[in-house]
C-alpha positions in Angstrom: 100.5 130.4 59.0 102.7 133.2 57.1 105.4 132.6 54.9 107.8 133.7 57.5 106.6 131.4 60.2 107.0 128.9 57.9 110.5 129.5 56.8 111.5 129.9 60.5 109.7 126.0 61.3 111.7 124.7 58.4 114.6 126.6 59.4 114.5 125.4 63.0 113.7 121.7 61.3 117.1 121.7 59.7 119.2 123.2 62.6 118.0 120.4 64.7 120.3 117.5 65.1 120.1 114.3 67.3 122.8 115.8 69.5 120.9 118.9 70.3 119.4 119.3 73.5 115.7 118.6 74.6 115.1 122.4 74.8 116.1 122.4 71.0 113.9 119.6 70.2 111.0 121.0 72.1 111.5 124.0 70.1 111.4 122.5 67.1 108.4 120.4 68.0 106.3 123.4 69.3 107.1 124.8 65.7 105.8 122.1 64.0 102.8 121.7 66.2 102.0 125.9 64.9 102.7 125.1 61.4 100.3 121.7 61.7 97.6 123.6 63.7 97.6 126.6 61.4 97.0 124.3 58.3 94.4 122.2 60.1 92.4 125.6 61.0 92.6 126.7 57.5 91.1 123.3 56.0 88.4 123.7 58.9 87.8 127.2 57.5 87.4 126.0 53.7 85.5 123.1 54.6 82.8 125.3 56.7 82.9 127.4 53.8 82.0 124.2 51.4 79.3 123.4 53.5 77.6 126.4 53.7 77.5 126.7 49.9 75.9 123.1 49.5 73.3 124.3 51.9 72.7 127.5 50.2 72.3 125.8 46.8 70.1 123.4 48.3 68.0 126.1 49.9 67.7 127.6 46.3 66.6 124.2 44.6 63.3 124.2 46.9 65.1 122.2 49.8 65.7 118.9 47.5 69.2 118.0 48.4 71.8 117.5 45.8 73.0 114.4 44.8 76.8 113.8 45.3 76.8 110.0 44.5 77.2 109.9 40.7 
């Protein structure tokens, strides 16, 4: 999520009060869900890169898996 989108979501969250309409609350939740979705996508990409790096390192050591229990 870009900084602009994050700022927009934060602004919507601050501006939304309990007396706002259900449409306003729906927009707030939509913005928060977009933010959380983008963060999850980013974390999945990072995890995939790490898995590939470990697999490549394992292949370089003649197929012996790395011991991560220590």
